[in-house]
C-alpha positions as CSV (number, residue, x, y, z in Angstrom):
1,M,11.5,-1.1,-5.5
2,A,9.1,-0.7,-7.8
3,L,5.6,-2.8,-8.9
4,P,4.1,-2.8,-12.1
5,L,1.0,-0.4,-12.7
6,P,-1.8,-3.6,-12.5
7,Q,-0.7,-4.2,-9.2
8,V,-0.6,-0.5,-7.7
9,L,-4.3,-0.5,-9.5
10,R,-4.6,-3.5,-7.1
11,Y,-3.6,-2.6,-3.9
12,G,-4.5,1.4,-3.8
13,L,-2.6,3.9,-1.9
14,T,-2.4,1.8,1.2
15,G,-0.4,-0.6,-1.3
16,I,1.5,1.8,-2.2
17,L,2.7,3.6,1.0
18,A,2.9,-0.2,2.5
19,A,5.5,-0.9,-0.5
20,G,7.8,2.0,0.4
21,L,7.6,1.5,4.6
22,A,8.5,-2.0,3.3
23,A,11.9,-1.2,1.1
24,A,12.6,1.7,3.9
25,A,12.6,-1.3,6.4
26,V,14.5,-3.4,5.3
27,P,17.7,-4.0,7.3
28,P,21.2,-3.4,6.0
29,S,21.7,-7.4,6.8
30,A,19.0,-8.4,5.0
31,A,21.3,-8.6,2.1
32,A,23.8,-11.0,3.7
33,Q,20.9,-13.2,4.6
34,G,19.7,-14.2,0.8
35,A,17.4,-11.3,0.1
36,A,15.6,-10.6,-3.1
37,P,17.5,-8.1,-5.6
38,S,15.0,-5.5,-4.4
39,E,15.7,-5.7,-1.2
40,K,19.0,-4.0,-0.8
41,P,20.4,-2.6,2.3
42,V,19.0,1.5,2.2
43,G,21.0,3.6,-0.3
44,A,22.2,0.9,-2.1
45,E,21.4,1.6,-6.0
46,I,18.7,-0.1,-7.2
47,P,19.3,-1.0,-11.3
48,L,16.1,0.0,-13.0
49,P,14.6,-2.7,-15.5
50,D,16.3,-3.2,-19.2
51,T,13.0,-4.8,-20.1
52,P,10.0,-3.4,-21.7
53,D,7.6,-2.0,-18.7
54,A,4.3,-4.5,-19.7
55,S,2.2,-2.1,-17.4
56,L,2.3,0.5,-20.2
57,S,0.2,0.1,-23.0
58,P,1.6,-2.1,-26.5
59,E,2.5,1.0,-28.1
60,C,4.2,2.7,-25.3
61,R,6.1,0.6,-23.6
62,V,9.5,1.3,-22.5
63,P,12.0,-0.3,-20.1
64,G,12.4,2.2,-16.9
65,S,16.3,2.4,-17.3
66,K,15.1,3.7,-20.7
67,L,12.3,6.4,-19.4
68,Y,12.8,7.6,-15.8
69,T,15.4,8.5,-13.3
70,L,13.5,8.6,-9.5
71,A,13.8,10.9,-6.6
72,K,11.3,10.9,-3.7
73,L,8.0,13.0,-3.9
74,R,7.5,13.7,-0.1
75,G,4.9,16.2,-1.0
76,V,2.8,14.0,-2.8
77,K,3.1,11.1,-0.9
78,K,1.9,13.4,2.6
79,A,-0.9,14.2,0.3
80,L,-2.2,10.8,-0.4
81,K,-1.5,9.4,3.5
82,E,-3.3,12.7,4.4
83,H,-6.1,11.4,1.9
84,R,-6.4,14.6,0.4
85,S,-6.8,16.1,-3.1
86,V,-3.3,16.4,-5.0
87,H,-2.9,18.9,-7.2
88,V,-0.7,19.2,-9.9
89,L,0.6,22.2,-11.9
90,S,1.6,21.3,-15.3
91,I,3.6,23.7,-17.6
92,G,5.4,23.9,-20.3
93,S,4.9,23.0,-24.3
94,T,1.8,20.6,-23.8
95,S,0.6,18.2,-26.5
96,G,-2.5,18.2,-28.1
97,G,-5.0,16.4,-30.0
98,L,-8.2,16.0,-31.3
99,G,-10.9,17.2,-28.8
100,A,-10.4,17.4,-25.2
101,A,-10.1,13.8,-24.0
102,A,-7.0,13.9,-26.3
103,N,-5.1,16.6,-24.8
104,Y,-2.0,15.4,-22.7
105,P,-3.1,17.7,-19.1
106,V,-6.5,15.7,-19.3
107,K,-4.9,12.4,-20.0
108,L,-2.5,12.9,-16.8
109,E,-5.2,13.9,-14.6
110,T,-7.1,10.3,-15.8
111,A,-4.2,8.5,-15.3
112,L,-3.1,9.6,-11.6
113,E,-6.8,9.1,-10.7
114,Q,-6.5,5.5,-11.9
115,S,-3.1,5.0,-10.3
116,F,-4.4,6.3,-7.0
117,P,-8.3,5.6,-6.4
118,D,-8.2,6.5,-3.1
119,V,-8.2,10.4,-3.8
120,T,-9.3,13.5,-6.1
121,V,-5.9,14.8,-8.5
122,D,-6.8,18.3,-10.2
123,V,-4.3,18.8,-13.4
124,D,-3.7,22.3,-13.9
125,S,-2.1,23.1,-17.2
126,R,-1.0,26.9,-17.6
127,G,1.9,25.5,-20.9
128,L,2.1,28.3,-23.7
129,S,3.4,27.6,-26.7
130,G,6.6,27.9,-27.4
131,E,7.9,29.1,-23.8
132,I,11.1,29.1,-23.0
133,A,12.4,28.2,-18.9
134,Y,13.3,31.7,-18.2
135,G,10.0,33.3,-18.9
136,A,8.1,29.8,-17.7
137,A,9.9,30.8,-14.2
138,E,9.1,34.6,-14.3
139,R,5.3,32.7,-14.2
140,L,5.6,30.2,-11.8
141,R,6.2,32.4,-8.5
142,N,2.3,33.9,-9.9
143,M,1.3,30.1,-10.5
144,V,1.8,28.6,-7.3
145,A,0.4,31.4,-5.1
146,E,-2.9,31.3,-7.1
147,I,-3.0,27.0,-7.2
148,E,-1.0,26.1,-4.2
149,P,0.0,22.9,-6.1
150,D,1.6,19.6,-4.6
151,L,3.7,18.8,-7.6
152,V,4.7,20.8,-10.5
153,V,5.5,18.7,-13.1
154,W,7.7,20.8,-16.1
155,Q,8.2,19.6,-19.7
156,V,11.4,21.8,-20.6
157,G,14.0,22.2,-22.7
158,S,12.9,22.0,-26.4
159,N,12.0,25.5,-26.8
160,D,15.4,26.9,-25.2
161,A,16.9,24.3,-28.0
162,L,15.4,25.8,-30.6
163,A,15.5,29.0,-29.7
164,R,19.1,28.6,-29.6
165,V,18.9,29.4,-25.9
166,D,22.6,29.9,-24.1
167,V,23.1,26.2,-22.4
168,E,25.0,27.7,-19.0
169,A,22.2,29.9,-19.0
170,F,19.1,27.6,-19.5
171,A,20.4,25.7,-17.1
172,A,21.0,28.3,-14.1
173,S,17.7,29.0,-14.5
174,L,16.0,25.8,-14.5
175,A,18.4,24.8,-11.1
176,D,17.3,28.2,-9.6
177,T,13.5,27.4,-10.6
178,V,13.4,24.2,-9.2
179,D,15.4,25.3,-5.8
180,W,12.6,27.6,-5.5
181,I,9.9,25.2,-5.8
182,K,11.2,22.8,-3.5
183,S,12.0,25.8,-0.9
184,H,8.0,26.0,-0.8
185,G,7.8,22.3,-0.1
186,I,6.4,21.7,-3.6
187,D,7.7,18.6,-5.3
188,I,9.0,18.7,-9.1
189,V,9.0,16.1,-12.1
190,L,11.2,17.3,-14.8
191,V,10.4,16.0,-18.5
192,D,13.4,16.6,-20.8
193,P,12.8,17.7,-24.6
194,Q,10.6,16.0,-27.5
195,Y,12.7,13.3,-30.1
196,T,13.1,13.3,-33.6
197,A,15.6,11.9,-35.8
198,S,17.1,14.8,-37.4
199,L,17.0,16.7,-33.5
200,A,18.8,13.3,-32.3
201,K,21.8,14.7,-34.9
202,D,21.3,18.3,-33.4
203,D,24.8,18.5,-31.6
204,Y,23.4,21.8,-29.5
205,Y,19.8,20.1,-29.1
206,N,21.9,17.2,-27.1
207,E,23.8,19.5,-24.7
208,F,20.1,20.4,-23.4
209,V,19.2,17.3,-22.6
210,R,22.4,16.4,-20.9
211,A,21.8,19.4,-19.0
212,I,18.6,18.8,-18.1
213,Q,20.0,15.3,-16.7
214,K,22.4,16.9,-14.7
215,V,20.4,19.5,-12.8
216,A,17.3,16.3,-12.0
217,A,20.4,14.6,-10.6
218,A,22.2,17.6,-8.6
219,R,18.4,18.5,-7.4
220,Q,17.4,15.3,-6.7
221,V,14.0,15.4,-8.3
222,P,12.4,12.8,-10.7
223,L,13.1,13.1,-14.4
224,V,11.3,11.5,-17.5
225,L,13.5,10.7,-19.9
226,R,11.2,11.6,-23.1
227,F,13.9,12.3,-25.5
228,E,15.3,8.5,-24.8
229,A,11.9,7.2,-24.5
230,M,10.7,8.3,-27.8
231,R,14.2,6.9,-29.1
232,Y,13.7,3.7,-28.4
233,L,10.2,3.7,-29.6
234,A,11.3,4.7,-33.1
235,G,13.9,2.2,-32.6
236,A,11.4,-0.7,-31.6
237,S,9.2,0.3,-34.8
238,K,12.1,-0.4,-37.3
239,G,11.6,-3.5,-39.4
240,T,7.4,-3.4,-39.2
241,L,6.2,0.4,-40.0
242,P,8.6,3.0,-39.7
243,M,7.3,5.7,-38.3
244,S,7.5,9.4,-40.1
245,G,8.0,12.5,-37.9
246,F,4.1,13.3,-37.6
247,R,3.5,9.8,-36.4
248,L,6.5,9.5,-33.5
249,A,4.9,13.0,-32.5
250,D,1.4,11.5,-32.3
251,L,2.8,8.7,-30.2
252,G,4.8,10.8,-27.8
253,S,1.6,12.8,-27.4
254,R,-0.6,9.9,-26.4
255,C,2.4,7.5,-24.5
256,M,3.3,10.8,-22.7
257,A,0.6,11.0,-19.6
258,E,1.4,7.6,-19.4
259,H,5.1,7.5,-19.1
260,V,4.7,10.9,-16.6
261,T,2.0,8.9,-14.3
262,R,4.3,5.5,-14.4
263,A,7.7,8.0,-13.1
264,I,5.3,9.3,-10.4
265,T,4.3,6.0,-9.3
266,V,7.7,4.2,-8.7
267,S,9.5,7.7,-7.5
268,L,6.5,7.3,-4.6
269,L,7.7,3.9,-3.3
270,Q,11.3,5.4,-3.1
271,P,12.1,4.8,1.1
272,D,11.6,7.9,3.1
273,V,15.7,8.2,4.1
274,T,18.6,10.4,2.8
275,G,20.1,9.1,0.0
276,T,20.6,10.0,-4.2
277,P,18.2,9.7,-7.1
278,T,18.0,6.2,-8.5
279,P,19.3,6.8,-12.0
280,G,19.1,4.8,-15.3
281,P,21.4,4.5,-17.7
282,A,22.1,8.4,-19.1
283,P,20.7,8.3,-22.4
284,S,22.9,8.3,-25.8
285,P,24.2,9.9,-28.0
286,P,24.8,12.2,-25.0
287,S,27.5,11.6,-23.4
288,Q,27.8,10.9,-19.4
289,S,29.2,14.6,-19.3
290,A,26.9,17.1,-18.8
291,A,26.5,20.7,-19.3
292,S,27.8,22.5,-16.4
293,A,24.7,24.6,-14.8
294,G,27.2,26.6,-12.6
295,P,26.7,28.5,-9.8
296,V,23.0,29.7,-9.2
297,A,22.9,33.5,-8.8
298,K,20.1,34.1,-6.2
């Protein structure tokens, strides 16, 4: 189940966790007794909305089915239940702007604190311009030891695709790093590559989008569908004021914090039971098939 963000803000931390516990408590017989669609038996796939999410800013509104895939965030939920600070490590190419207040990490911290008013959220941004996944993986071990985050938010894939890194090597490195992060009891949210009309026609670039989807699904971590979300917003602008590449990039920077926050908030409502992530439809034109990550070498 997913509460609109205004409701989440009104309920606060207690409401968020209560909603998650209520979803987990629905008995298998509830559906047969005329339960609401959101009260399906645990393990049943709950369709994500296909209409724009009204909890987002008007210019950032994307349907949930084109915005995220969901999975549990046990570490963050534990921190919230204990009413302690939530430490977030943000890596990957960060989006900036004019002044510190316009920076993506600052906006992400503000958006998360608004969503979780009962706790302090600290976002530590360690992104490096042009960094590929393998380089970030090497740095992560030191950063995790230093920061001890509850959650890692990783924008990944754009630089690797543009640098023409081998897709299978990229997928293996990404999967290996996700496994390492999770093995330390740390949650992770992946954010896939940025979108432009020209990159959408690049088959090699699309392979990276598919590879990240596959790793997120196999490792059961939430994924922000940045590529598909920005494609949707670009298409929604047609007939009004078509977006140039610059305007689309600026909009993506402004919407990123909201989109990541929304994915985190809704993922926290996932029941604390064994199951699989709740996926949205695979973005197109990338097909359902994904680049194979192959076995991960330790």
